[in-house]
C-alpha positions as CSV (number, residue, x, y, z in Angstrom):
1,M,-2.3,-28.7,-5.8
2,A,-4.0,-25.7,-3.7
3,E,-5.1,-22.5,-5.1
4,P,-2.9,-19.5,-4.5
5,L,-3.6,-17.4,-2.2
6,V,-2.9,-14.0,-4.0
7,K,-3.6,-13.7,-7.3
8,T,-1.7,-12.1,-9.7
9,R,-2.6,-10.3,-13.0
10,I,-1.2,-7.4,-15.2
11,E,-2.9,-5.1,-17.2
12,E,-0.9,-2.9,-19.6
13,R,1.5,-1.7,-17.4
14,V,-0.3,-2.6,-14.0
15,A,0.1,-5.3,-11.8
16,I,-3.2,-6.1,-9.7
17,L,-2.5,-8.7,-6.5
18,S,-5.7,-9.6,-5.1
19,I,-5.7,-11.6,-1.8
20,A,-7.6,-14.5,-2.6
21,H,-8.3,-16.2,1.2
22,P,-12.0,-17.1,1.0
23,P,-14.3,-15.6,2.9
24,A,-12.6,-13.0,5.0
25,N,-9.5,-12.8,2.9
26,T,-8.0,-13.3,6.7
27,L,-4.2,-12.6,6.6
28,S,-2.3,-15.9,7.3
29,R,1.4,-16.8,7.5
30,A,0.7,-18.4,4.0
31,T,-1.0,-15.4,2.8
32,L,1.5,-13.1,4.2
33,G,4.2,-15.3,2.3
34,D,2.4,-15.6,-1.0
35,L,2.2,-11.9,-0.8
36,R,5.2,-11.2,-0.7
37,A,6.1,-13.0,-3.2
38,A,3.9,-12.0,-5.4
39,F,5.3,-8.2,-4.5
40,E,8.4,-9.7,-5.3
41,Q,7.9,-10.8,-8.8
42,V,5.9,-7.7,-9.7
43,L,8.7,-5.4,-8.7
44,A,11.3,-7.4,-10.3
45,D,9.3,-7.3,-13.7
46,A,10.9,-4.3,-15.9
47,S,7.2,-4.0,-17.7
48,V,5.2,-2.8,-14.6
49,K,5.3,0.4,-13.4
50,V,2.6,0.2,-10.7
51,V,1.3,-1.9,-8.5
52,I,-2.6,-2.0,-7.4
53,L,-3.3,-4.4,-3.8
54,T,-7.4,-5.7,-3.5
55,G,-9.3,-8.5,-2.3
56,E,-11.0,-11.2,-4.3
57,G,-15.0,-11.5,-3.5
58,K,-16.6,-9.4,-0.5
59,L,-14.3,-7.3,1.0
60,F,-10.3,-6.0,1.3
61,A,-8.8,-8.0,4.3
62,A,-10.6,-8.9,7.6
63,G,-7.2,-9.2,9.3
64,A,-4.8,-11.8,10.4
65,D,-5.7,-15.2,11.2
66,I,-7.7,-15.0,14.9
67,N,-6.5,-19.3,15.0
68,E,-3.0,-18.3,14.5
69,L,-2.8,-15.8,16.8
70,G,-4.4,-17.9,19.8
71,A,-1.8,-20.4,18.9
72,L,0.8,-17.9,19.7
73,H,1.9,-18.6,23.9
74,V,6.1,-17.6,23.4
75,A,7.5,-14.6,22.9
76,A,9.8,-15.1,20.3
77,E,7.3,-16.8,18.0
78,G,5.2,-13.7,18.6
79,E,7.8,-11.3,17.7
80,E,9.0,-13.5,14.6
81,F,5.1,-13.5,13.2
82,A,5.2,-9.6,14.0
83,R,8.2,-9.5,11.8
84,Q,6.9,-11.3,8.8
85,G,3.9,-8.4,8.5
86,Q,6.6,-6.1,9.2
87,A,8.7,-7.1,6.3
88,L,6.4,-7.4,4.2
89,C,4.9,-3.8,4.6
90,A,8.2,-2.4,4.7
91,L,8.5,-3.9,1.4
92,I,5.7,-2.7,0.0
93,E,6.2,1.0,1.3
94,T,9.8,0.9,0.0
95,S,8.2,0.2,-3.1
96,P,10.1,1.8,-6.3
97,K,6.9,1.2,-8.3
98,P,3.4,3.8,-7.1
99,V,1.3,0.8,-5.0
100,I,-2.5,1.7,-5.0
101,A,-4.6,-0.1,-1.9
102,A,-8.0,-0.6,-3.6
103,L,-10.0,-1.1,-0.8
104,N,-13.4,-2.9,-1.4
105,G,-16.1,-4.2,0.0
106,R,-17.2,-3.7,3.8
107,F,-14.2,-4.4,5.7
108,C,-10.3,-3.1,6.0
109,L,-9.8,-4.2,9.5
110,G,-7.1,-5.0,11.5
111,G,-3.5,-6.7,9.2
112,G,-5.7,-5.4,6.8
113,L,-5.4,-2.0,7.5
114,E,-1.6,-2.3,8.6
115,I,-0.8,-3.4,4.9
116,A,-3.1,-0.8,3.4
117,L,-1.4,1.9,5.6
118,A,2.3,0.7,3.9
119,C,0.6,1.2,0.1
120,H,1.3,4.9,-0.8
121,I,-2.5,5.7,-2.3
122,R,-5.7,4.2,-0.8
123,L,-8.6,4.1,-2.6
124,A,-12.2,3.1,-0.7
125,E,-15.2,2.5,-1.4
126,E,-18.3,4.0,-0.1
127,S,-19.5,1.3,2.2
128,T,-16.0,0.4,3.7
129,Q,-15.2,0.1,7.4
130,L,-11.7,0.7,8.7
131,G,-10.2,-0.1,11.7
132,S,-8.0,-1.3,14.5
133,P,-10.0,-3.9,16.5
134,E,-7.0,-5.9,17.9
135,V,-7.5,-4.2,21.4
136,H,-10.7,-6.0,21.6
137,L,-8.9,-9.4,21.5
138,G,-5.9,-8.2,24.5
139,V,-3.7,-8.1,21.6
140,M,-2.1,-4.9,19.8
141,V,-1.0,-3.9,16.5
142,G,2.2,-5.8,15.1
143,W,2.9,-4.9,11.0
144,G,3.6,-1.0,12.1
145,A,0.3,0.8,12.3
146,S,1.8,2.1,15.7
147,Q,4.3,4.0,13.6
148,R,2.3,4.6,10.1
149,L,-1.2,5.6,11.6
150,P,0.3,8.9,13.5
151,R,2.3,10.0,10.4
152,I,-0.9,9.5,7.8
153,V,-3.7,11.0,10.6
154,G,-2.0,12.5,13.6
155,V,-1.3,11.6,17.1
156,G,-4.3,12.3,18.7
157,R,-6.6,10.5,15.9
158,A,-4.1,7.7,15.5
159,L,-3.9,7.1,19.5
160,E,-8.4,7.3,19.9
161,L,-8.2,4.5,17.1
162,L,-5.9,2.3,18.5
163,L,-6.8,2.6,22.0
164,T,-10.6,2.6,20.9
165,G,-10.2,0.0,18.2
166,R,-13.3,1.9,16.7
167,R,-14.2,1.1,13.5
168,I,-14.6,4.0,11.1
169,T,-16.4,4.9,7.9
170,A,-15.0,5.6,4.5
171,Q,-16.4,9.3,4.7
172,E,-14.2,9.6,7.9
173,A,-11.6,8.3,6.9
174,E,-11.4,10.8,3.9
175,R,-11.6,13.4,6.2
176,I,-8.9,12.5,8.4
177,G,-6.7,11.7,5.3
178,L,-6.7,8.1,6.0
179,V,-8.1,7.6,2.4
180,S,-7.3,9.7,-0.6
181,R,-10.9,9.6,-2.1
182,I,-14.4,7.1,-1.6
183,V,-15.5,5.7,-5.3
184,A,-19.1,3.9,-5.7
185,D,-19.5,0.4,-4.4
186,G,-18.1,-1.9,-6.7
187,A,-16.4,0.6,-8.6
188,V,-13.1,0.9,-6.6
189,L,-11.1,-1.4,-9.1
190,T,-11.8,0.5,-12.1
191,E,-11.0,3.6,-10.3
192,A,-7.6,2.5,-9.0
193,L,-6.9,1.3,-12.6
194,T,-7.7,4.6,-13.9
195,L,-4.8,5.8,-11.5
196,A,-2.6,3.5,-12.3
197,K,-2.6,4.2,-15.6
198,Q,-2.3,7.4,-15.4
199,L,0.9,7.3,-13.1
200,A,2.1,4.6,-15.7
201,A,2.2,6.9,-18.0
202,L,4.8,9.1,-16.5
203,S,8.5,8.9,-16.4
204,A,9.5,5.8,-13.8
205,P,12.8,7.1,-12.5
206,T,10.7,10.4,-11.4
207,L,8.4,8.5,-9.9
208,K,10.8,6.8,-7.9
209,G,12.8,9.4,-7.1
210,T,9.8,11.0,-5.4
211,L,8.8,8.1,-3.5
212,R,12.3,7.6,-2.1
213,A,12.7,11.5,-1.4
214,V,9.5,11.4,0.5
215,F,10.0,8.2,2.8
216,T,14.2,9.1,3.3
217,G,12.8,12.4,5.2
218,L,10.1,10.8,7.7
219,N,12.6,7.9,8.3
220,E,15.8,9.9,8.4
221,G,14.5,13.3,9.4
222,F,14.3,16.8,7.4
223,V,17.6,17.9,6.4
224,R,18.6,14.2,5.1
225,G,15.4,13.8,3.0
226,A,15.9,17.4,1.5
227,A,19.7,16.4,0.3
228,F,18.3,13.3,-1.1
229,E,15.9,15.2,-3.2
230,A,18.6,17.7,-4.1
231,A,21.0,14.7,-5.7
232,R,18.2,12.8,-7.3
233,F,16.7,15.9,-8.5
234,G,20.3,16.8,-10.3
235,A,20.7,12.7,-11.5
236,L,17.4,13.2,-12.9
237,C,18.8,16.2,-15.4
238,E,21.0,13.6,-17.0
239,H,18.2,11.1,-17.7
240,A,16.4,11.2,-21.2
241,D,13.5,11.6,-19.6
242,W,14.4,14.7,-18.2
243,R,15.2,16.3,-21.6
244,E,11.7,14.2,-23.5
245,G,9.3,15.8,-20.8
246,T,10.8,19.5,-20.8
247,Q,11.0,19.0,-24.7
248,A,7.4,17.9,-25.3
249,F,5.8,21.0,-23.4
250,L,8.1,23.4,-25.4
251,E,6.3,21.1,-28.3
252,K,2.8,21.2,-26.9
253,R,2.9,17.0,-27.5
254,P,2.5,14.1,-25.1
255,P,5.7,13.4,-23.7
256,H,6.8,9.3,-24.6
257,F,8.8,8.4,-21.6
258,Q,11.0,5.0,-20.8
259,D,9.6,2.0,-19.1
260,W,13.1,2.7,-16.9
C-alpha cells in the first residue's frame, strides 16, 4: 500500500496536516486529492478546533507537478485541473476552523503559495522564499492567486509578483503583509502550534462567525458583510460561550468555552 501523500496528526484540539510528497512536496493530482480528503476529515472532527498545514522535510511545497502540467494539451483538461486546485483552496478558505500555514524550509512556490494564500494566517521561516514562477513556464496561476494575492498585498504588488514570477524573501513577504510573522528556521511548526493552541482555547462559534463575516464582506461586498456581522453578533448573544466569556471577565477568571 502506497504511503499517504498527506499525513495527519492531532495534538489536543489542533490538527496538523503535513504534505508528504518527497523530495519537493509537489502538488500532483493525487496530492491534491489526499489533501482535500484530509481537510474534509479534520473539518468533520468535532474535537478539532484549529488546523495547521505544513510540509514534511525541507520545504513546504514547490508547486504543481510539472510533468502533469506538461501533459495538458486540451483546454477542458487544463480547466479541470485548475478547478481541482481551486476547489481545495476554497475548502481551506471557507473552513469554519482557523487554518494556519506553517511555511517551512526553503520554498513556498507556485501552487504551494496558492494553497498558502487560502489559509487564514501564514507564518514563515527566515530562509523561506515565496513566489509565483508560473510565468517562466509559459503558464499562469490557476488556483486562485490572481484573486487572493491582490486582496492580501494590494493590486500593484500582486501584479508585479505575478507578471515577473519574482521570488521574494520571508522578510519582504512580512513587509508587504503576505505573511503575518517570521520565525527562526526550524521553529515554524512550534510557533504555529503555540498560536493554534491559543486559538483553540477561544470560543469556536466566535471564531467561525468572525471568519464568515470577513469572507462574506470580501466576496459579497461591505453591506452584505456588515449585515452578516450584525446578525451573527446577535445570534451569539444566545450562545453559552457569550455568557461564559462575559461572566469570566467580571469574575476575573479564565473562561471555559465549549468545543462547538
